[in-house]
C-alpha positions in Angstrom: 128.6 97.2 84.7 125.5 99.5 84.3 122.9 99.9 87.0 120.4 98.0 84.9 122.9 95.1 84.5 123.6 95.1 88.2 119.8 95.1 88.9 119.4 92.0 86.8 122.4 90.4 88.5 120.8 91.0 91.9 117.4 89.7 90.7 119.2 86.5 89.6 120.8 86.2 93.0 117.4 86.7 94.8 115.6 84.2 92.5 118.3 81.6 93.1 118.0 82.1 96.9 114.2 81.8 96.7 114.7 78.6 94.7 116.9 77.2 97.5 113.9 77.6 99.7 111.7 75.8 97.2 110.0 79.0 95.9 109.6 79.7 92.2 109.7 83.3 90.9 109.1 85.1 87.7 109.7 88.6 86.4 106.6 90.8 86.3 106.1 94.6 86.0 107.9 97.0 83.7 110.9 94.7 83.1 108.5 92.0 81.9 106.8 94.5 79.7 110.2 95.4 78.2 111.0 91.7 77.5 107.6 91.4 75.8 108.2 94.3 73.5 107.1 97.4 75.4 110.0 99.1 77.0 109.2 101.9 79.4 111.0 103.6 82.3 111.0 101.8 85.6 112.7 102.2 89.0 112.8 98.6 90.0 112.6 95.0 88.9 109.7 92.9 90.3 109.7 89.2 90.9 106.4 87.4 91.6 106.2 84.5 94.1 103.5 82.5 95.7 104.7 81.3 99.1 104.1 81.5 102.8 105.7 84.9 103.3 106.2 84.6 107.0 108.0 81.3 106.8 110.2 82.0 103.8 110.8 85.7 103.2 112.4 86.5 106.6 115.0 83.7 105.9 115.7 85.2 102.5 115.8 88.7 104.0 118.4 87.5 106.6 120.6 85.9 104.0 120.5 88.9 101.7 121.3 91.2 104.6 124.3 89.0 105.4 125.4 89.5 101.8 125.4 93.2 102.3 122.1 94.3 100.8 119.6 96.7 102.5 116.4 94.6 102.7 113.0 95.5 104.0 110.1 93.0 104.4 106.5 94.3 104.4 104.4 91.6 106.0 101.1 90.7 104.6 97.9 92.0 106.2 94.2 91.4 105.9 93.6 94.6 103.9 96.1 94.0 101.2 95.5 91.6 98.3 99.3 90.9 98.2 101.0 88.5 100.6 103.9 90.7 101.6 106.7 92.4 99.7 110.5 92.0 100.1 112.5 95.0 98.8 116.2 94.5 98.1 118.4 97.6 97.7 122.0 98.2 96.7 123.7 101.5 96.0 124.7 100.4 92.5 121.3 99.1 91.3 117.6 99.8 91.2 115.6 98.0 93.9 114.5 94.4 93.4 111.1 93.7 94.8 109.7 90.2 95.6 105.9 90.6 95.3 104.2 87.6 97.0 100.7 86.6 95.8 99.8 84.3 98.8 98.1 86.2 101.6 97.3 84.2 104.8 94.0 86.0 105.2 92.9 85.8 101.5 94.6 82.7 100.1 96.6 82.8 96.9 95.6 85.1 94.1 95.0 82.8 91.2 96.4 85.3 88.8 99.7 85.4 90.6 100.0 81.7 91.0 99.1 81.0 87.4 101.5 83.7 86.2 104.4 82.2 88.0 103.5 78.6 87.0 103.3 79.4 83.3 106.3 81.9 83.1 108.8 81.3 80.3 112.0 80.0 81.9 115.4 81.7 81.1 113.7 84.6 79.2 116.0 87.1 80.9 119.3 85.4 81.7 118.3 82.6 84.2 115.1 84.4 85.2 111.7 83.3 84.2 109.4 86.0 82.7 105.6 86.0 82.8 104.0 85.6 79.3 101.9 88.3 77.7 98.5 87.0 78.6 99.4 86.6 82.3 101.2 89.9 82.3 98.0 91.6 81.0 96.0 89.8 83.7 98.4 90.9 86.4 98.1 94.5 85.2 94.3 94.3 85.2 94.4 92.7 88.7 96.6 95.6 89.9 94.2 98.2 88.4 94.7 101.9 87.9 95.3 104.1 84.9 99.0 103.3 84.5 98.2 99.6 84.3 95.5 100.2 81.7 98.0 102.2 79.6 100.5 99.4 79.9 97.9 96.9 78.7 97.0 99.0 75.7 100.6 99.6 74.8 101.5 95.9 75.1 98.5 94.8 73.1 99.4 97.4 70.4 102.9 95.8 70.1 101.6 92.2 70.4 98.2 92.2 68.5 98.5 88.5 67.8 98.3 87.8 71.5 94.8 89.3 72.0 92.9 86.0 71.7 95.1 84.2 74.2 94.9 87.3 76.5 91.1 87.1 76.3 91.1 83.4 77.1 93.4 83.8 80.1 91.5 86.9 81.4 88.2 85.1 81.1 89.6 82.1 82.9 90.9 84.4 85.7 87.6 86.3 85.9 89.1 89.5 84.5 87.3 89.4 81.2 85.1 92.5 82.0 88.2 94.4 83.0 89.9 93.5 79.8 86.9 94.5 77.7 86.6 97.8 79.4 90.3 98.7 78.8 90.2 97.5 75.1 86.9 99.4 74.5 88.6 102.6 75.7 91.2 102.2 72.9 
């Protein structure tokens, strides 16, 4: 088994454990980009969630630790738009990160909630994967030059998605950010 295959296997295990706690998840980040036609190097596999991190993620952390994984939980804080991150490590795979979009001080990030809610089920084995419009929206929400480059590369490979990307970004109040990135093309 390759490290990439093992990483997906761990992500499937993490997603199943989250589901046992009533939490939906979806693949985001570079792995989602690859599924959507833009493969690029990455050092992890990211799963988005929208949950009460303090109530759920420590339970998931404890179970994964019992299963032999090295697991760290970064709690949410008032200065971070995210609502905590759970990082799962194994010697034979890349890290799997659970990126939570519900912060107790800021509420849920609409972009994260909508991305999980509309993700395509079973797009990567049993894992749901965020669709192109929401993947672009998440990249714009994250900001930064690398995210901008990801958006441009993805749109170059998925030109027919541009109108739906525009609709989703406008709805999520990211229309100006999208226009700025597309104008730099």
